[in-house]
Phi, psi and omega in degrees: 000129178258151180250133177287138176292155179295144175272124182256117180233156177293135177282166177264003182277142179231140185228137172279138179221147183310121179089001180173209179207165181212157170254134172276111183271317178225116177277158182291338187298314180288350181256014181063026181082359187282342186202146171214153179216135173237156168251114185257134171241125183223155181267163182306135180090342178300140183207137173276141178293151178298127184209170180230131171265128178264352185242333186230153169272149180233134183237137179239127174241115185279125179262319186212143175093192177227136183228136175263122177250144166239113179245110188063234178263359184271134175258130180233123173263103186267141178241166180308136181095346180271149179238135182237133179254131172247095182293154177301152180069012176243123179300141179205161175197167177217158177223132177281124184260340183253167182307331178208147173222145174235134179213150170274136181234116183247135177241132175220118355298168192262000186294342178299335180299337176298324176296315180298318178296321181296329182260015179246172178234133177300144177244142178283329179209162181292133179298148177289322177238156180275127177296145180249130174224089183296137177084178178287171176301153177303152184301325180292327176290317179297320179296320180297322184275337188303314183296313179297317181301312182292312186287318186269320189247355179067031178243137178221153179278146178232000000 
């Protein structure tokens, strides 16, 4: 008996996330938790705090805009069509340099996307403009999330 592979289709759900919004393209469940992918749209100045994943590799493929990545000690100015890998156990962060950037964000294994979903809000429709949140999240927000990130997801801020 052969088993058909899961059909992976883009979901219709859209979520607001600090500094932008995202579509969940591949949830971890049909992949046995091994992979997840979102398409993220973020505004200029949006930036993820410097952090380390101890369980998953993270991949960014830039579709639109320009993004500055710091992976370990390396600085990468990414343009559309470029792909950047943030391996597990290596500190990384990114900053959106153009008015808007769109990127595919892949996590393997994929269960970390559950954290992103938990801190997002469903949207009924795509925003006309991209929300701007210059800089990383406020320190009180980072402190609130730090314990859950470390204990549940093995991610910590550096």
